[in-house]
BATORGU-778611 format. One record per residue (C-alpha): residue in one letter; x negated, y, z. Coordinates in nm, 2 decimals. Example, Ala and Ser with C-alpha at 12.3 -4.5 7.8 and 13.67 -1.06 7.14 Angstrom:
2
  type      px      py      pz
     a   -1.23   -0.45    0.78
     s   -1.37   -0.11    0.71
This chain:
533
  type      px      py      pz
     m    2.11    1.49    0.96
     a    2.00    1.78    1.17
     i    1.90    2.08    0.96
     q    1.97    2.38    1.19
     t    1.71    2.51    1.43
     t    1.82    2.55    1.79
     r    1.76    2.90    1.93
     a    1.76    3.04    2.28
     t    1.58    3.28    2.51
     r    1.56    3.14    2.86
     g    1.42    2.79    2.80
     m    1.40    2.51    2.55
     a    1.34    2.14    2.56
     t    1.32    1.88    2.29
     a    1.29    1.50    2.33
     p    1.36    1.19    2.12
     h    1.66    1.11    2.35
     s    1.92    1.37    2.43
     a    1.94    1.27    2.79
     a    1.58    1.36    2.85
     s    1.63    1.70    2.68
     a    1.94    1.75    2.90
     s    1.74    1.66    3.22
     a    1.48    1.92    3.13
     a    1.73    2.19    3.04
     a    1.92    2.14    3.37
     v    1.60    2.19    3.56
     l    1.53    2.51    3.36
     r    1.88    2.64    3.44
     e    1.82    2.58    3.81
     g    1.51    2.80    3.80
     g    1.25    2.53    3.74
     n    0.94    2.59    3.54
     a    0.82    2.41    3.23
     l    0.61    2.15    3.42
     e    0.91    2.07    3.65
     a    1.14    2.04    3.35
     m    0.90    1.81    3.17
     l    0.86    1.59    3.48
     a    1.24    1.54    3.49
     a    1.24    1.46    3.12
     a    0.95    1.22    3.16
     a    1.14    1.03    3.43
     t    1.46    1.02    3.23
     i    1.30    0.91    2.90
     s    1.13    0.62    3.09
     v    1.48    0.49    3.17
     v    1.68    0.55    2.85
     y    1.41    0.48    2.59
     p    1.22    0.19    2.76
     h    1.12    0.03    2.42
     m    0.90    0.34    2.36
     n    0.76    0.42    2.70
     g    0.78    0.36    3.08
     i    0.61    0.42    3.42
     g    0.39    0.11    3.35
     g    0.20    0.31    3.08
     d   -0.01    0.61    3.03
     a    0.06    0.98    2.96
     f   -0.11    1.30    2.85
     w   -0.01    1.66    2.92
     l   -0.12    1.98    2.74
     v   -0.02    2.29    2.94
     h   -0.01    2.66    2.85
     q    0.05    2.94    3.10
     p    0.04    3.30    2.97
     g   -0.29    3.47    3.06
     q   -0.46    3.14    3.17
     p   -0.68    2.89    2.98
     v   -0.50    2.60    2.82
     t   -0.55    2.29    3.03
     t   -0.47    1.92    3.00
     i   -0.38    1.63    3.23
     d   -0.54    1.29    3.15
     a   -0.32    1.02    3.30
     c   -0.49    0.72    3.15
     g   -0.55    0.40    3.34
     a   -0.88    0.22    3.31
     a   -0.96   -0.15    3.25
     a   -0.93   -0.37    3.55
     t   -1.24   -0.48    3.74
     a   -1.16   -0.84    3.65
     a   -1.09   -0.76    3.28
     t   -1.42   -0.89    3.14
     r   -1.51   -1.05    2.81
     d   -1.58   -1.37    3.01
     l   -1.22   -1.37    3.13
     y   -1.09   -1.40    2.77
     a   -1.36   -1.64    2.66
     s   -1.27   -1.87    2.95
     a   -0.91   -1.86    2.82
     g   -1.02   -1.96    2.48
     l   -0.94   -1.62    2.33
     s   -1.15   -1.44    2.06
     s   -0.94   -1.13    2.09
     i   -0.72   -0.97    2.36
     p   -0.35   -1.07    2.30
     f   -0.09   -0.80    2.24
     r    0.17   -0.96    2.47
     g    0.17   -1.13    2.81
     p   -0.02   -1.10    3.14
     l   -0.36   -1.09    2.98
     a   -0.25   -0.80    2.77
     a   -0.17   -0.61    3.09
     n   -0.53   -0.54    3.17
     t   -0.54   -0.17    3.25
     a   -0.40    0.04    3.53
     a   -0.10    0.26    3.45
     g   -0.17    0.63    3.48
     t    0.17    0.78    3.40
     v    0.30    0.83    3.76
     a   -0.04    0.97    3.87
     g    0.01    1.23    3.59
     w    0.35    1.31    3.73
     g    0.19    1.37    4.07
     l   -0.08    1.60    3.94
     a    0.17    1.79    3.72
     h    0.39    1.84    4.03
     a    0.09    1.97    4.23
     i   -0.01    2.22    3.95
     s    0.35    2.34    3.93
     r    0.36    2.42    4.30
     e    0.01    2.57    4.32
     r    0.00    2.78    4.00
     m    0.36    2.83    3.88
     g    0.55    2.88    4.20
     g    0.73    2.55    4.16
     r    0.96    2.45    4.44
     m    1.17    2.16    4.32
     p    1.11    1.83    4.50
     l    1.06    1.50    4.33
     t    1.40    1.39    4.47
     r    1.56    1.65    4.24
     l    1.34    1.60    3.94
     l    1.39    1.22    3.93
     a    1.76    1.23    4.02
     d    1.89    1.19    3.66
     a    1.65    0.90    3.60
     i    1.76    0.73    3.92
     h    2.13    0.77    3.84
     l    2.09    0.64    3.48
     a    1.89    0.34    3.59
     r    2.13    0.25    3.87
     h    2.46    0.31    3.70
     g    2.35    0.23    3.34
     h    2.30    0.43    3.02
     p    2.43    0.35    2.67
     v    2.19    0.15    2.46
     t    2.07    0.33    2.15
     r    2.06    0.19    1.79
     s    1.68    0.23    1.81
     y    1.66    0.01    2.12
     t    1.87   -0.27    1.96
     a    1.69   -0.26    1.63
     t    1.35   -0.27    1.80
     l    1.43   -0.55    2.04
     t    1.59   -0.75    1.76
     a    1.27   -0.71    1.55
     k    1.03   -0.80    1.84
     l    1.25   -1.06    2.02
     a    1.03   -1.36    1.94
     e    0.72   -1.18    2.08
     v    0.87   -1.06    2.41
     r    1.17   -1.26    2.52
     d    0.97   -1.53    2.70
     q    0.73   -1.29    2.88
     p    0.77   -1.30    3.26
     g    1.06   -1.09    3.37
     f    1.14   -0.95    3.03
     a    1.49   -1.09    2.97
     d    1.61   -1.01    3.32
     r    1.55   -0.64    3.26
     f    1.61   -0.59    2.89
     m    1.86   -0.87    2.81
     p    2.07   -0.89    3.12
     e    2.35   -1.08    2.95
     g    2.11   -1.32    2.78
     c    2.13   -1.15    2.44
     v    2.02   -0.83    2.27
     p    2.24   -0.54    2.40
     q    2.43   -0.37    2.13
     p    2.44    0.01    2.07
     g    2.67    0.18    2.31
     s    2.67   -0.10    2.57
     l    2.55   -0.01    2.92
     l    2.20   -0.12    3.03
     v    2.17   -0.12    3.41
     q    1.82   -0.13    3.56
     q    1.86   -0.16    3.94
     p    1.50   -0.26    4.03
     l    1.37    0.03    3.83
     a    1.62    0.27    4.00
     a    1.49    0.16    4.34
     t    1.13    0.21    4.22
     l    1.20    0.56    4.10
     e    1.38    0.64    4.42
     r    1.08    0.52    4.62
     i    0.85    0.74    4.41
     a    1.08    1.04    4.47
     t    1.09    0.99    4.84
     a    0.75    0.86    4.93
     g    0.56    1.04    4.65
     t    0.37    0.94    4.34
     d    0.07    0.82    4.55
     d    0.28    0.53    4.67
     f    0.26    0.38    4.33
     y   -0.11    0.34    4.37
     r   -0.19    0.32    4.74
     g    0.13    0.25    4.93
     e    0.41    0.00    4.98
     l    0.51    0.02    4.61
     a    0.14   -0.04    4.51
     a    0.14   -0.36    4.73
     s    0.45   -0.49    4.55
     i    0.31   -0.40    4.21
     a   -0.02   -0.57    4.28
     a    0.14   -0.89    4.41
     d    0.36   -0.92    4.11
     l    0.08   -0.85    3.86
     a   -0.13   -1.12    4.03
     a    0.15   -1.37    4.04
     a    0.20   -1.32    3.66
     g   -0.17   -1.37    3.58
     s   -0.26   -1.00    3.51
     p   -0.62   -0.91    3.60
     v   -0.51   -0.57    3.74
     s   -0.55   -0.57    4.12
     a   -0.46   -0.36    4.42
     a   -0.81   -0.21    4.41
     d   -0.76   -0.11    4.05
     l   -0.44    0.07    4.13
     a   -0.60    0.24    4.43
     a   -0.88    0.37    4.20
     c   -0.65    0.52    3.94
     r   -0.64    0.90    3.93
     a   -0.50    1.15    3.69
     t   -0.75    1.43    3.61
     e   -0.73    1.78    3.48
     r   -0.96    1.85    3.19
     p   -1.02    2.11    2.92
     p   -0.87    2.05    2.57
     v   -1.04    2.03    2.24
     w   -0.96    2.31    1.99
     i   -1.02    2.47    1.66
     d   -0.98    2.82    1.51
     h   -0.74    2.80    1.22
     s   -0.65    3.08    0.99
     a   -0.32    3.09    1.16
     g   -0.45    3.09    1.52
     r   -0.62    2.87    1.78
     l   -0.50    2.51    1.79
     y   -0.53    2.28    2.09
     n   -0.51    1.90    2.15
     m   -0.62    1.63    2.40
     a   -0.99    1.54    2.42
     p   -1.10    1.17    2.41
     p   -1.01    0.90    2.49
     t   -0.72    1.02    2.27
     q   -0.73    1.09    1.90
     g   -0.63    1.46    1.95
     l   -0.96    1.55    1.77
     v   -0.82    1.38    1.46
     s   -0.51    1.60    1.46
     l   -0.72    1.91    1.48
     a   -0.97    1.79    1.22
     i   -0.69    1.73    0.96
     l   -0.57    2.09    1.01
     g   -0.92    2.23    1.01
     v   -1.01    2.05    0.69
     s   -0.68    2.13    0.51
     d   -0.73    2.50    0.60
     r   -1.07    2.50    0.44
     l   -0.91    2.35    0.13
     n   -0.69    2.66    0.09
     l   -0.38    2.47    0.15
     a   -0.17    2.79    0.16
     k   -0.24    2.83   -0.21
     v   -0.09    2.50   -0.32
     e    0.28    2.45   -0.38
     a    0.47    2.33   -0.07
     e    0.61    1.98   -0.11
     s    0.39    1.91   -0.42
     a    0.17    1.62   -0.50
     d   -0.13    1.85   -0.44
     y    0.00    1.92   -0.09
     v    0.04    1.56    0.01
     h   -0.28    1.45   -0.16
     l   -0.49    1.71    0.02
     m   -0.33    1.63    0.36
     v   -0.39    1.25    0.31
     e   -0.75    1.31    0.20
     a   -0.81    1.53    0.50
     t   -0.67    1.25    0.72
     k   -0.92    1.00    0.58
     q   -1.21    1.23    0.67
     a   -1.08    1.28    1.02
     f   -1.03    0.91    1.07
     f   -1.39    0.84    0.96
     v   -1.50    1.06    1.24
     r   -1.27    0.90    1.49
     d   -1.39    0.55    1.40
     r   -1.75    0.65    1.44
     h   -1.73    0.84    1.77
     l   -1.41    0.83    1.97
     t   -1.40    0.62    2.29
     d   -1.40    0.66    2.66
     p   -1.54    1.01    2.71
     a   -1.78    0.88    2.98
     r   -1.94    0.66    2.71
     m   -1.94    0.90    2.42
     t   -2.29    1.00    2.28
     v   -2.17    1.32    2.12
     d   -1.98    1.63    2.25
     p   -1.62    1.60    2.12
     q   -1.59    1.97    2.07
     g   -1.90    1.96    1.85
     l   -1.73    1.72    1.61
     l   -1.49    2.01    1.55
     a   -1.75    2.28    1.49
     p   -1.70    2.49    1.18
     e   -1.99    2.33    1.00
     a   -1.86    1.98    1.08
     l   -1.52    2.07    0.94
     d   -1.69    2.23    0.63
     r   -1.88    1.90    0.56
     m   -1.55    1.70    0.59
     a   -1.37    1.94    0.35
     a   -1.66    1.92    0.10
     r   -1.61    1.55    0.07
     v   -1.25    1.58   -0.04
     d   -1.18    1.52   -0.41
     r   -0.88    1.72   -0.52
     s   -0.80    1.49   -0.81
     r   -0.88    1.14   -0.68
     a   -0.79    0.94   -0.37
     l   -1.08    0.80   -0.17
     p   -1.05    0.42   -0.12
     w   -0.91    0.36    0.23
     p   -1.04    0.10    0.47
     a   -0.85   -0.11    0.72
     p   -0.66    0.10    0.98
     q   -0.64    0.08    1.36
     p   -0.37   -0.11    1.55
     p   -0.01    0.03    1.58
     a    0.13    0.20    1.88
     d    0.46    0.31    2.04
     t    0.52    0.63    2.22
     i    0.74    0.93    2.29
     w    0.66    1.30    2.26
     m    0.85    1.58    2.43
     g    0.81    1.96    2.45
     v    0.93    2.23    2.69
     i    0.89    2.61    2.70
     d    1.04    2.81    2.98
     g    1.16    3.17    2.99
     e    0.82    3.29    3.12
     g    0.64    3.14    2.82
     r    0.49    2.85    3.01
     a    0.47    2.56    2.77
     v    0.41    2.18    2.79
     s    0.33    1.94    2.52
     f    0.37    1.59    2.66
     i    0.33    1.23    2.55
     q    0.40    0.90    2.73
     s    0.35    0.55    2.61
     v    0.34    0.17    2.69
     y    0.15    0.12    2.35
     h    0.34   -0.14    2.16
     e    0.72   -0.18    2.17
     f    0.80   -0.28    2.53
     g    0.42   -0.28    2.61
     s    0.28   -0.62    2.71
     g    0.64   -0.75    2.76
     l    0.55   -0.83    3.12
     v    0.82   -0.70    3.37
     l    0.74   -0.70    3.74
     p    1.03   -0.85    3.94
     g    0.99   -0.64    4.25
     s    0.98   -0.31    4.08
     g    1.13   -0.36    3.74
     i    0.83   -0.20    3.57
     n    0.73   -0.31    3.22
     w    0.35   -0.30    3.20
     q    0.17   -0.15    2.91
     n   -0.07   -0.34    2.67
     r   -0.29   -0.04    2.60
     g   -0.60   -0.25    2.69
     a   -0.52   -0.47    2.39
     s   -0.69   -0.20    2.19
     f   -1.03   -0.30    2.34
     s   -1.26   -0.52    2.13
     l   -1.42   -0.84    2.27
     d   -1.73   -0.77    2.05
     p   -1.99   -0.63    2.28
     a   -2.13   -0.42    2.00
     a   -1.80   -0.25    1.92
     l   -1.75    0.11    1.99
     n   -1.45    0.04    2.21
     t   -1.57   -0.29    2.37
     l   -1.39   -0.42    2.68
     e   -1.57   -0.33    3.00
     p   -1.43   -0.31    3.36
     g   -1.35    0.05    3.45
     r   -1.35    0.17    3.09
     k   -1.07    0.38    2.95
     p   -0.91    0.25    2.63
     f   -0.88    0.44    2.31
     h   -0.55    0.62    2.27
     t   -0.36    0.73    1.97
     l   -0.16    0.96    2.20
     n   -0.21    1.33    2.14
     p    0.02    1.62    2.23
     a   -0.04    1.94    2.03
     l   -0.02    2.31    2.11
     a   -0.10    2.63    1.91
     q   -0.15    2.99    2.00
     l   -0.08    3.16    1.67
     a   -0.24    3.49    1.56
     d    0.10    3.66    1.54
     g    0.17    3.60    1.91
     r    0.38    3.29    1.88
     v    0.32    2.97    2.09
     m    0.41    2.64    1.94
     v    0.42    2.29    2.10
     y    0.47    2.00    1.87
     g    0.41    1.62    1.84
     t    0.55    1.28    1.76
     m    0.52    0.91    1.83
     g    0.39    0.67    1.57
     g    0.03    0.54    1.62
     e   -0.18    0.65    1.32
     g    0.11    0.86    1.21
     q    0.09    1.09    1.50
     p   -0.19    1.33    1.37
     q   -0.04    1.31    1.02
     t    0.31    1.41    1.12
     q    0.17    1.68    1.35
     a   -0.01    1.82    1.05
     a    0.30    1.80    0.83
     v    0.52    1.98    1.08
     f    0.25    2.25    1.15
     t    0.17    2.32    0.79
     r    0.53    2.32    0.67
     h    0.64    2.56    0.94
     v    0.33    2.78    1.00
     v    0.15    2.77    0.66
     f    0.45    2.75    0.43
     g    0.70    2.93    0.65
     q    0.97    2.66    0.64
     d    1.24    2.68    0.91
     l    1.13    2.48    1.21
     q    1.41    2.21    1.19
     a    1.36    2.18    0.82
     a    0.99    2.12    0.88
     v    1.07    1.84    1.12
     s    1.35    1.69    0.91
     a    1.16    1.70    0.57
     p    1.04    1.37    0.41
     r    0.72    1.25    0.55
     w    0.42    1.03    0.46
     l    0.20    0.80    0.66
     l   -0.14    0.66    0.57
     g   -0.22    0.33    0.74
     r   -0.04    0.18    1.03
     t    0.22    0.29    1.27
     w    0.42    0.09    1.52
     g    0.52   -0.25    1.38
     q    0.34   -0.20    1.05
     a    0.02   -0.37    0.93
     t   -0.04   -0.24    0.57
     q   -0.29    0.03    0.48
     s   -0.09    0.18    0.21
     l    0.03    0.54    0.17
     k    0.39    0.52    0.29
     l    0.64    0.79    0.18
     e    1.01    0.83    0.25
     s    1.23    0.78   -0.05
     r    1.35    1.14   -0.04
     f    1.03    1.26   -0.21
     d    1.07    1.35   -0.57
     p    0.99    1.04   -0.78
     a    0.76    1.25   -1.00
     l    0.55    1.33   -0.68
     l    0.52    0.96   -0.61
     d    0.40    0.90   -0.97
     a    0.15    1.18   -0.95
     l    0.00    1.03   -0.63
     r   -0.03    0.69   -0.79
     a   -0.21    0.85   -1.08
     r   -0.47    0.99   -0.84
     g   -0.53    0.64   -0.70
     h   -0.31    0.62   -0.39
     e   -0.15    0.29   -0.31
     v    0.21    0.42   -0.27
     e    0.47    0.23   -0.08
     v    0.83    0.38   -0.06
     y    1.02    0.35    0.27
     g    1.38    0.44    0.37
     a    1.51    0.79    0.33
     w    1.51    0.86    0.71
     d    1.27    0.58    0.83
     e    1.19    0.55    1.20
     t    0.85    0.42    1.09
     m    0.76    0.79    1.03
     g    0.79    0.86    1.40
     h    1.01    1.08    1.62
     a    0.88    1.44    1.59
     g    0.98    1.76    1.76
     a    0.86    2.12    1.81
     i    0.93    2.43    2.00
     v    0.81    2.78    1.91
     r    0.83    3.09    2.13
     s    0.80    3.43    1.96
     p    0.65    3.74    2.14
     d    1.00    3.88    2.19
     g    1.10    3.57    2.39
     v    1.31    3.40    2.13
     l    1.27    3.03    2.14
     e    1.32    2.79    1.84
     g    1.35    2.41    1.89
     a    1.37    2.12    1.66
     s    1.44    1.75    1.71
     d    1.38    1.46    1.47
     p    1.70    1.32    1.31
     r    1.52    0.99    1.29
     s    1.55    0.97    1.67
     d    1.83    0.99    1.93
     g    1.71    1.32    2.05
     a    1.81    1.68    2.07
     a    1.66    2.03    2.11
     i    1.85    2.20    2.40
     g    1.81    2.57    2.47
     w    1.93    2.79    2.75
């Protein structure tokens, strides 16, 4: 298992698949900036890790440029005009299904985000690389094939009954009629042609061009409510982040409709509980982090939805007095009973920092493994099922309405530390995302652990993550048994998982020091790598 931190000075990329890290590193070596490198990585990861993400999903970017305010790109698609509660009632459904055409009920914002990132790169960072270069690795890998990972095989095997009969699924993901085995080549010719079309015609073609016409026709033929007009209306937007002041510096994350606020609240609450004074890797440490998580989740479940429909200012939920109140409700000796969690999710996180200190924290997702399972024959795109997170209850906070953005677990993180360092970090894993972010940040920044050690260390997860439905406190078996007993004694419902369990997500981080030295870490639970230049 990876235990050594990667170090470099001229650029660093980390991703849950080494091919994506390599694509980003190659762009950096050719003089590209962090946004260009991330765009290349985003395209590559959509090909080589298709069970976790794809161009039929959504994405979020958190961008730091020295001397400029931190900014974000919201590339989230909204619910289709035809995606009404009546649509599902007429189909005899009391909830939105997680698979199939009716699960594919939102536009896909990922490619719009690529376009906006490329524009910002050109306008503010002197970017000069064309999309034909940035998507070249992804096109090659889709056209000529890439070796299937163990994660792909295991995930497809576990979810086979749910997805194999969805329109177009088997043709793309099981071309020989069976689950591809690790190391076998997966060729994705229609996807290669689609990526080539995006590279030559531009990202706008996905929404308002020839590619959009093909996508809309295939969605309609399959029975999805997403129309050509819904695609044409989809835009990525640049927005300010949410943030907190921590004793270690200023921390940033994505604003709603993501749960980035939750990640910040966990760290803000734990900071107020004087986390630095407890012993690292102790029962006190895990207990306080879990209890801080519960307080943050309560806020999420009361308030977080499409920002256009929120009744409170998201930044106000992170005000010092609000964090003080959350911290005051934490019992240091007893676990608060935990209610039912939110649905699971599937995602990738990647980070890049270039030699000029420009940094990107990025996340891309199709929600559940393989999204809705629907694959469009003309383009090879597997469409997300993010809209399955909507409720059909008209009184629910996240009720389904045409044009509404769905709630996202996705949240990339970035920190400007008081000592001058900049850190990007994140993970996949549904409800585990903010918890793992908090674990990596506190282990490295608060307790001073080596960056790779902080990512590799045993992790916990309260509630659900991808593929899991229980509300227990899950911990990897590498934790000291005495710690597990101590948590049980405080009232936690403890469940022990594997030593290096993929349930705990695929985390990563990059830190840049004021002298320009870069440190990178990749999760040994994934197929990734941190590659420096």
